[in-house]
N, C-alpha and C positions, 0 to 999 in steps of 0.2 A: 771480216765477216763475223756475225754474231755467233754462228755455229762453232767457230773455232775459239773465239774469245770466251764464250760462255762456259767452256769446259775447263777453263783455268780457274783454280781456286782463288777466290778473293777473301782475304782475311777478315775484312769488315766492309760490308756494303748495306746501306739502308737509304732508300729514297724517301726522305721526309716529304709527305704530301703537302702541296701548296694549299689545298683545301680538303674538306671532307667529301666532296662530291665525286661519286663513282658510278660505274655502270658494269653490268654483266654483258660481255660481248656476245654478238650473234653471229660472228664470222670474222675471218681474217683477210677478206678481200680488201683491196686498197680503199674502196669507198667506205667500208665498215670501219676500218682503222682511222681513216680521216674523219669519220663521223664523231669518233670519241674526242678528237682534237677540236672539232667544230663546236661540240657541245660545251667545251670548256671543262670536261672532266679531268680531274687531277689524279684519279685512281681508276684502275680497271681490274676486273676479275675474270677468271676463266676456270673451266673444269678440265683437268687432265685425268682421263681414265687409264687404268692399268694396262689395257689392251692397246693403247695408242703408242706411237713412237714417242720417245722422250722429247725429241726435238719438235714435236707437233706445234708448239706455240712460239717458235723462234720469230715468226713475223711480228706477233704481238710484242714479244720481248724487245725486239729491235726498235719498234715504234715507241714503246714506253721509255726505253733508255734514251732515245734521241730527243724526246719531248719532255723529259723530266717528270714522267707520270709514274706513280707508285703502282707496281704490279703485284697482284695477289693471286695465288694459284691454289685451287682446291684439288686435293688428291683423292680420287675415287677408285674403288675396287670392283671390277666387273669381270664376267667371263670373256674369254677371247685372248687373254694374255698368258702369263706363266701360271699354270694350274696350282703350283705350290703356294701362290699368294692367297688362294681361296680356302675358306674353312669348310667348304662342301664340294662334293665331286660333280654335282650337276645343278643346273639352275633350279631355284625354288620359286614356285608360282607366287606372284604378288610382291616379290622382292625387287627393289630398285637398285640398291647397292649392298655390297657385302663387307663385313669386317675384314681387316687384314689378318691373315692367319698366323697366329703366334702360338698355337696349341701344339705344334710339332716342331722338332728340331729343323726339319727341312723347310717348314713354313717360316720359322723365325729367320733362318738364313736367307731365304728368298726376300723377305720383307726388308731386311737390312741391306741386301745388295740393291734392291730397287730404290730404297730411300737414298743410298749413297749415290747412285747413278743420277737420279733426278736432281738431288741437291747440288751435286757437282756441276751438272749441266747449266743450271740457272743460278749459280752462286753469285753472279754479279748483275743479275737482272730482276729476280724475284725478291721482294722485300718481306712479304707476308705469305705464310703457308697455312692452309687449313687442312687438317687431317680427317677426311671422311665427310659425312653429311648427316646432320641431325642425329647424332650418335645416341641420344636418349631413346630413340625408336629402334629397338632391337628386332622389330618385325619387318619393317619396310626399308629402312635406310642404313642400318648397320647390322645386318643379319649374320650371325655366326652359328645359329642353331642353339646357342646358349640363351636360356630364358631367365635364369636366376640373376637378379640385379647385381648382387655382390660379385658373382663370377664374371658377368659381362663387363662390369666396371674394371675388374682386375685385368681382363684380357685387353680391353681397349687401352687402358693405361700402359700396359706392356708394349703394345704396338706404338702408341704415341711416343713413348720414351725412346724407342728405336729411331723413329723419324726425327725427333727433337735432337738426339745426339748427332745424327748424320748431317742434319741441316746446319747445326751449330759448328760442326767441324768444317763444313764448306764455307760458311759465312757466319761469323760470330755475332753479327748485328741483326741477322734475320729474326723475325718474330714468328712464333708457331702457335696456332690457335685450335681450340676445341669447339666444334659447331653444335648448336642446339636449336631446336624449334622454339616456338613461343609458349609452349605449354608448361608454364611454371608449376602449376598445381592442378592442372586439369587432367583427370584420369579418363581413360577409355572405359566405357560401360562393360565391355567384354572382359576386362581384367587382364588383357594381353600384355606382353612385355614391351609396352610403350611407356617407358618410365617418365615420371614428372622430373623436371629439372631440379625442383626443390629437393627431391629425394636423391637424385642421381649425382648431381654436381658435388655434394659433400663427400660422396664415396670416391669419386675421381680425385678430389682434392687430397684425400688421405694418402693416395698413391703418388700424387704428382706435386705436392706442395713445395717440394725442394726445387722444382723447375719454374722458370719464368714463363709459364704458359699464359696465353691470352684466351679470351672468350669471343667467339664468332656467333652472333645472335641473329635469328630470323624474325624480324619485327613486322610480320604481316598484319593487316586488319583481321579481326576475328572472322568476318564473313567475306574473305578475300575473293571468293569466286562469284559473289553476287553484287558487291558494291565496293567502291574505293574508299569511302569514308571510314575513319577510325575513331574520331573524337567522340562519337555517340555509341561506341561499341558496348555491348553487354559482355558478360564474362570478364570484366575488368574491375579491379579495386585498387586501392592505393596503399596496400599493406602486403606483408609476406604470405597472406592467405589467398592472394589473387589467383584465379584460375590461369590467366594468361598475362604475359608481359609483352606489350608492343609500344608503339610510339605515344600512345595515350598515357601510359604510366611507366615510361622508361626509367624515371627516377627511382622506382622500386629496385630495379636491378643495379643501377649505379650506386645506390646507397648500400645495398647488400655487399657489393664488391669492395666497399670501404671498411667493412667490419674486419677486426683483427685476424680472424681465422682465414680470411680470403685474400689477405695481402700477399704480394710476391715475396720471395726470399729476401729481397732488399728492403722490404717494408713499404713498397709502393703499391698503389692501386693497379690491378692487372689491366693490361691492354684490352680494349673492347672495340670491335668493329661490327657493324651491322651488315652482314654479307649477303642477305637475301630478303628483299621485300618488294612486292609488286602491288600496284593499284590499278584495278581493272577499268577499262573503258567500255566494256560490254554491258551497258545498262542505259537507261533513258538519260539523255543529255550527258552521255558517258565521257566525251572528250573534255568538257568543261569540268565535270566532277573529278575526273582523274587528275587533271592539271592542278586543281585546287588542293586535292589531297596531297599531291607531291610537294606543293609549295608549303603546306602546313607541316608536313613531316620534316622537310629539310630545315625549316626554321627551328623546330624543336631540337633537331640534331645539332645545329649550330650553337644553340644556347646551352647545351650540356657539355661541359669541358672534358668529360670522361669518355665520350664517343669520338673515336679517331677516324672512322670511315663509314660512309653510307653508300651502299651499292644497290642501285635500282635493278630489278629484274624486269625487263631487259631491253636491249636496243630495239628489237623487232618482235612482234607477236609470234608466239610459237603455236603450231597447230594443236598439239596435244593439250596445251593449257587452254587455248581458245575454245576447244571442244567442251571443256568443263566450265567455261565462263571467265577464264583468266586471261583477258586481253591486256597483258601487263606492259607491252612494248611502247616505246615512244614513236615507233613507226607501225603502220599496218603492214601485214605481210601480203605478198603477191600469191594468191591461191593457185595460179597457173604455173608458177615456177617449179623447176625440178627439185630445188633445194628448199627445205623449210627455212623459215626466218629470212627469206629474201625480201628486202624492203620494197614497199610500194609507194606509200605517201606518209609524210610527217603528220603526226597528231598535234593538237594544240599543246600537249604536254611537252613536246620537244622544245618549243620556243620558251615555254615557262622554265623548264629545267636549265636551258642554256642561260637564262637570265639570272639564275641563282649562283651565288658565289660563297 
């Protein structure tokens, strides 16, 4: 059984993906796991929250292991688990995810224990680990209460190093990634602590350049809640002053990662995976437009040798995203089902994505 074998430390495991094609799962029911195989996806990604049981994704891990699919796990911090992991004592309105607490000795010990537990459990099944979500957004997705960019970067780097150390102890071949949104140089008008990646990544690199960390990028269209197209996006240029980096100008990011200061300790270009991008069908002629956007996006990804994975968000439409216009799934959802992201019918994009290799 996976639950037993996954707890045994594997000195070196990495499932080399057979293709770049991946998907964010919508559930672990047998039909949803089989859907990943039917789509021909060679990579799959999931979100493990700190309040969930560590073994919550054993079904996915077993399926991926059996089918030679590369598994990527995102580690998120939320209320409901060990309070020592959290940087605040009560939920903060408007916050989606919290930073891992390394500001106290108890917090640091809790983070290391959690990292060790998760890394050990999935040591021979998870190939890629993503620590947090869009960490350049210190307001919504990596909240610690710290708003100063330098201090926030130092704290995230400290937490990342703990996870990196424990993951590498459990599996020396695993890869560990830092996640960013697409706002390369786009600032919020309110001046809040939603840092641009152009400012924030160099600060993280100062702390972590001795580690073989990778980049997990979110390459959404600029207007992702209103239309799936991205090749006509505004807010995009082809230089390092571009407000955003997505699939229209991904070469800007991969060129930047080839600069000497951004190379890994071994002198290699850092690993890059595109862990979250969705293309909505909630618009006029939406299914056709969504399918074409996905096709165009994947062709760009295939042509760029520095991109190692492309993860569509998601198998099935999610109600919360649908309410905002983001019908990103390859399936419509059943609005009468008791569980969100229950599939109802395949969209055109399902067949198109299946055909891509």
